[in-house]
VEXKE-874156 format. One record per residue (C-alpha): residue in one letter; chain; x, y, z. Coordinates in nm, 2 decimals. Layout:
<rs>
> a | A | X | Y | Z
...
</rs>
This chain:
<rs>
> m | A | -0.15 | 2.02 | -2.42
> t | A | 0.17 | 2.14 | -2.58
> e | A | 0.31 | 1.89 | -2.83
> t | A | 0.64 | 1.73 | -2.75
> p | A | 0.87 | 1.57 | -3.01
> t | A | 0.87 | 1.19 | -3.03
> q | A | 1.02 | 0.93 | -3.26
> v | A | 0.71 | 0.72 | -3.24
> d | A | 0.47 | 0.71 | -3.54
> e | A | 0.14 | 0.89 | -3.48
> a | A | -0.05 | 0.57 | -3.59
> a | A | 0.12 | 0.37 | -3.31
> v | A | 0.02 | 0.64 | -3.06
> t | A | -0.34 | 0.62 | -3.18
> e | A | -0.34 | 0.24 | -3.17
> a | A | -0.20 | 0.23 | -2.82
> a | A | -0.47 | 0.48 | -2.70
> a | A | -0.74 | 0.27 | -2.86
> r | A | -0.61 | -0.05 | -2.70
> l | A | -0.63 | 0.11 | -2.35
> r | A | -0.97 | 0.26 | -2.41
> e | A | -1.10 | -0.08 | -2.52
> a | A | -0.96 | -0.24 | -2.21
> a | A | -1.14 | 0.01 | -1.99
> a | A | -1.47 | -0.02 | -2.18
> g | A | -1.46 | -0.40 | -2.19
> r | A | -1.33 | -0.45 | -1.84
> r | A | -1.06 | -0.68 | -1.98
> p | A | -0.68 | -0.61 | -1.95
> v | A | -0.48 | -0.60 | -2.27
> p | A | -0.12 | -0.67 | -2.36
> p | A | 0.14 | -0.39 | -2.29
> v | A | 0.15 | -0.10 | -2.53
> r | A | 0.53 | -0.07 | -2.51
> e | A | 0.54 | -0.28 | -2.83
> l | A | 0.38 | 0.01 | -3.00
> i | A | 0.54 | 0.32 | -2.83
> g | A | 0.85 | 0.18 | -2.66
> r | A | 0.94 | 0.13 | -2.30
> d | A | 1.07 | 0.48 | -2.22
> d | A | 0.96 | 0.73 | -2.48
> v | A | 0.82 | 0.99 | -2.25
> a | A | 0.67 | 1.20 | -2.52
> a | A | 0.49 | 0.91 | -2.69
> a | A | 0.35 | 0.78 | -2.36
> y | A | 0.21 | 1.12 | -2.26
> a | A | 0.07 | 1.16 | -2.61
> v | A | -0.12 | 0.83 | -2.56
> q | A | -0.24 | 0.95 | -2.22
> q | A | -0.36 | 1.28 | -2.36
> l | A | -0.56 | 1.12 | -2.64
> n | A | -0.76 | 0.93 | -2.38
> v | A | -0.79 | 1.23 | -2.16
> r | A | -0.95 | 1.41 | -2.46
> a | A | -1.18 | 1.12 | -2.51
> r | A | -1.30 | 1.13 | -2.15
> l | A | -1.35 | 1.51 | -2.17
> d | A | -1.55 | 1.46 | -2.50
> a | A | -1.76 | 1.21 | -2.32
> g | A | -1.85 | 1.46 | -2.05
> a | A | -1.59 | 1.40 | -1.78
> t | A | -1.44 | 1.68 | -1.58
> v | A | -1.07 | 1.71 | -1.47
> v | A | -1.05 | 1.76 | -1.09
> g | A | -0.68 | 1.71 | -1.04
> r | A | -0.37 | 1.49 | -1.09
> k | A | -0.20 | 1.19 | -0.93
> i | A | 0.17 | 1.15 | -0.91
> g | A | 0.33 | 0.81 | -0.94
> l | A | 0.67 | 0.65 | -0.92
> t | A | 0.78 | 0.87 | -0.63
> s | A | 0.96 | 0.59 | -0.45
> p | A | 1.33 | 0.54 | -0.54
> a | A | 1.28 | 0.16 | -0.50
> v | A | 0.99 | 0.16 | -0.75
> q | A | 1.18 | 0.38 | -0.99
> a | A | 1.47 | 0.13 | -0.98
> q | A | 1.23 | -0.16 | -1.03
> i | A | 1.09 | 0.00 | -1.35
> g | A | 1.42 | 0.14 | -1.46
> v | A | 1.34 | 0.52 | -1.45
> d | A | 1.48 | 0.82 | -1.26
> q | A | 1.17 | 1.04 | -1.26
> p | A | 0.81 | 1.03 | -1.14
> d | A | 0.50 | 1.03 | -1.37
> f | A | 0.16 | 1.18 | -1.34
> g | A | -0.20 | 1.10 | -1.45
> v | A | -0.53 | 1.29 | -1.46
> l | A | -0.80 | 1.27 | -1.20
> f | A | -1.16 | 1.29 | -1.32
> d | A | -1.48 | 1.37 | -1.13
> d | A | -1.61 | 1.01 | -1.14
> m | A | -1.29 | 0.88 | -0.97
> a | A | -1.37 | 1.04 | -0.63
> y | A | -1.51 | 0.86 | -0.33
> a | A | -1.58 | 0.98 | 0.02
> d | A | -1.44 | 0.85 | 0.35
> g | A | -1.63 | 0.53 | 0.44
> d | A | -1.77 | 0.47 | 0.10
> t | A | -1.81 | 0.13 | -0.06
> i | A | -1.63 | 0.10 | -0.39
> p | A | -1.78 | -0.13 | -0.65
> v | A | -1.55 | -0.43 | -0.71
> d | A | -1.55 | -0.37 | -1.08
> a | A | -1.47 | 0.00 | -1.06
> v | A | -1.10 | -0.06 | -1.11
> l | A | -0.92 | -0.33 | -1.31
> q | A | -0.67 | -0.53 | -1.11
> p | A | -0.69 | -0.30 | -0.81
> k | A | -0.41 | -0.22 | -0.57
> v | A | -0.42 | 0.02 | -0.28
> e | A | -0.17 | 0.27 | -0.15
> a | A | -0.17 | 0.54 | 0.12
> e | A | -0.09 | 0.90 | 0.03
> v | A | -0.11 | 1.26 | 0.14
> a | A | -0.35 | 1.45 | -0.08
> f | A | -0.34 | 1.83 | -0.13
> v | A | -0.62 | 2.06 | -0.24
> l | A | -0.50 | 2.38 | -0.40
> k | A | -0.63 | 2.73 | -0.33
> e | A | -0.43 | 2.91 | -0.60
> d | A | -0.33 | 2.83 | -0.96
> l | A | 0.03 | 2.71 | -1.02
> a | A | 0.07 | 2.86 | -1.36
> v | A | 0.32 | 3.14 | -1.33
> g | A | 0.63 | 3.22 | -1.13
> e | A | 0.92 | 3.00 | -1.01
> l | A | 0.69 | 2.72 | -0.89
> d | A | 0.94 | 2.66 | -0.61
> h | A | 0.88 | 2.49 | -0.28
> e | A | 0.77 | 2.81 | -0.11
> q | A | 0.52 | 2.91 | -0.39
> v | A | 0.38 | 2.56 | -0.40
> r | A | 0.34 | 2.54 | -0.03
> g | A | 0.16 | 2.87 | -0.02
> a | A | -0.08 | 2.76 | -0.30
> i | A | -0.21 | 2.46 | -0.09
> d | A | -0.53 | 2.51 | 0.10
> h | A | -0.52 | 2.19 | 0.30
> a | A | -0.39 | 1.83 | 0.32
> v | A | -0.59 | 1.51 | 0.39
> a | A | -0.51 | 1.14 | 0.43
> a | A | -0.60 | 0.95 | 0.11
> i | A | -0.64 | 0.61 | -0.03
> e | A | -0.55 | 0.57 | -0.39
> v | A | -0.69 | 0.26 | -0.57
> c | A | -0.45 | 0.21 | -0.86
> g | A | -0.55 | -0.01 | -1.15
> s | A | -0.39 | -0.13 | -1.47
> r | A | -0.55 | -0.18 | -1.80
> v | A | -0.24 | -0.38 | -1.89
> a | A | -0.27 | -0.75 | -1.82
> d | A | -0.09 | -0.88 | -1.50
> w | A | 0.05 | -0.53 | -1.43
> d | A | 0.32 | -0.61 | -1.68
> i | A | 0.42 | -0.25 | -1.71
> s | A | 0.72 | -0.04 | -1.82
> f | A | 0.74 | 0.33 | -1.77
> g | A | 0.58 | 0.38 | -2.11
> d | A | 0.29 | 0.15 | -2.03
> t | A | 0.20 | 0.31 | -1.70
> v | A | 0.23 | 0.67 | -1.83
> a | A | 0.02 | 0.58 | -2.14
> d | A | -0.23 | 0.42 | -1.90
> n | A | -0.30 | 0.74 | -1.72
> a | A | -0.03 | 0.65 | -1.46
> s | A | -0.23 | 0.35 | -1.36
> a | A | -0.50 | 0.57 | -1.21
> g | A | -0.82 | 0.41 | -1.08
> v | A | -1.02 | 0.58 | -0.81
> y | A | -0.93 | 0.76 | -0.48
> v | A | -1.08 | 0.83 | -0.14
> l | A | -1.01 | 1.15 | 0.06
> g | A | -1.03 | 1.17 | 0.44
> a | A | -1.26 | 1.40 | 0.62
> e | A | -1.00 | 1.57 | 0.84
> r | A | -0.85 | 1.87 | 0.67
> r | A | -0.52 | 2.02 | 0.79
> t | A | -0.34 | 2.33 | 0.68
> l | A | 0.04 | 2.31 | 0.63
> d | A | 0.07 | 2.52 | 0.95
> e | A | -0.08 | 2.22 | 1.13
> v | A | 0.10 | 1.93 | 0.97
> e | A | 0.44 | 1.89 | 0.80
> p | A | 0.40 | 1.64 | 0.52
> a | A | 0.77 | 1.52 | 0.52
> e | A | 0.73 | 1.42 | 0.89
> v | A | 0.42 | 1.21 | 0.88
> t | A | 0.41 | 0.84 | 0.94
> m | A | 0.16 | 0.60 | 0.78
> s | A | 0.00 | 0.27 | 0.85
> m | A | -0.24 | 0.09 | 0.61
> t | A | -0.46 | -0.21 | 0.71
> v | A | -0.66 | -0.45 | 0.50
> d | A | -0.93 | -0.64 | 0.70
> g | A | -0.76 | -0.52 | 1.02
> e | A | -0.41 | -0.65 | 0.93
> v | A | -0.13 | -0.40 | 0.88
> v | A | -0.01 | -0.45 | 0.52
> s | A | 0.20 | -0.13 | 0.46
> t | A | 0.38 | 0.13 | 0.67
> g | A | 0.59 | 0.43 | 0.57
> n | A | 0.65 | 0.80 | 0.61
> g | A | 0.65 | 1.13 | 0.43
> a | A | 1.02 | 1.11 | 0.34
> a | A | 0.94 | 0.80 | 0.13
> c | A | 0.77 | 1.03 | -0.13
> l | A | 1.07 | 1.20 | -0.30
> g | A | 1.20 | 1.31 | 0.05
> d | A | 0.89 | 1.52 | 0.10
> p | A | 0.54 | 1.50 | -0.06
> l | A | 0.58 | 1.87 | -0.14
> n | A | 0.88 | 1.79 | -0.36
> a | A | 0.65 | 1.57 | -0.56
> v | A | 0.40 | 1.86 | -0.60
> v | A | 0.68 | 2.10 | -0.71
> w | A | 0.78 | 1.85 | -0.98
> l | A | 0.42 | 1.81 | -1.09
> a | A | 0.35 | 2.18 | -1.10
> r | A | 0.65 | 2.25 | -1.32
> t | A | 0.59 | 1.95 | -1.55
> a | A | 0.22 | 2.02 | -1.59
> r | A | 0.30 | 2.38 | -1.69
> e | A | 0.56 | 2.27 | -1.94
> l | A | 0.30 | 2.04 | -2.10
> g | A | 0.05 | 2.32 | -2.12
> e | A | -0.20 | 2.22 | -1.86
> p | A | -0.09 | 2.39 | -1.53
> l | A | -0.25 | 2.30 | -1.19
> r | A | -0.55 | 2.51 | -1.10
> a | A | -0.71 | 2.63 | -0.78
> g | A | -0.96 | 2.37 | -0.64
> q | A | -0.78 | 2.08 | -0.79
> v | A | -0.68 | 1.77 | -0.59
> v | A | -0.32 | 1.64 | -0.60
> l | A | -0.24 | 1.28 | -0.49
> s | A | 0.12 | 1.32 | -0.41
> g | A | 0.25 | 0.96 | -0.42
> a | A | 0.27 | 0.65 | -0.20
> l | A | 0.42 | 0.67 | 0.15
> g | A | 0.47 | 0.29 | 0.15
> p | A | 0.43 | -0.03 | -0.05
> m | A | 0.12 | -0.08 | -0.27
> r | A | -0.09 | -0.38 | -0.19
> v | A | -0.34 | -0.60 | -0.39
> v | A | -0.69 | -0.57 | -0.27
> h | A | -0.97 | -0.83 | -0.30
> p | A | -1.35 | -0.81 | -0.33
> g | A | -1.50 | -0.76 | 0.01
> a | A | -1.19 | -0.60 | 0.16
> d | A | -1.20 | -0.32 | 0.42
> v | A | -0.91 | -0.07 | 0.39
> t | A | -0.80 | 0.19 | 0.64
> v | A | -0.51 | 0.43 | 0.62
> t | A | -0.39 | 0.63 | 0.92
> i | A | -0.15 | 0.91 | 0.87
> s | A | -0.01 | 1.10 | 1.17
> g | A | -0.15 | 1.46 | 1.19
> l | A | -0.42 | 1.38 | 0.93
> g | A | -0.62 | 1.11 | 1.09
> s | A | -0.77 | 0.81 | 0.91
> v | A | -0.96 | 0.73 | 0.59
> s | A | -1.14 | 0.41 | 0.51
> a | A | -1.32 | 0.24 | 0.22
> s | A | -1.47 | -0.10 | 0.15
> f | A | -1.49 | -0.30 | -0.17
> s | A | -1.81 | -0.47 | -0.26
> a | A | -1.80 | -0.85 | -0.27
</rs>
């Protein structure tokens, strides 16, 4: 990844990365890392994230895509930022529709409903505008993202969540694939249930006005940072409604108009 200037000492970046790795390995949340890298030093936060991405790759993991976070204006206002963030998806994060997710797979899990896209072309050259990004998408599916935080009590600033791989946990993709000739992401509506009770509703416009706007932002940002999006990768485009805490034994179902439903359970 291309290096970006930061005012934070390299030792602090290294310490923050180690703290988050230890939390993941020990299955125990840790204090926020903003005391080391600041609340909103974007370059430092992504430097921490990248150190831990490299550690995962060195351990044999494979990058399969990205996740976009902070796409809701309300959430941005809550954290005090005016931009989304992104994290990296690895091969061991993927679950299939109907799978049971081990309760200890994600620290402090919360679920949200999203439109996921699978790319058929690289997004490495060109204007990376709405038209190009739309044309690079093979299909869209309904998705459940299970976010998790290695930071205790979800006590996060922008710097904390970016450093913590954008609070990525695991994800579940639906089985119904639709091209963008068949569904318009900005126009979808969403309902999410936990144990049969509706806990979140929303629509495509809640994600930066259009989930494709989020992918355009990601494509440009990823290229700027030296790791452009590639054909075959998955992009989780951001929540369509409020995130909800999930408990052991829960059954979660997301229904998105035009894309069908996707479900997952959590072991007790």
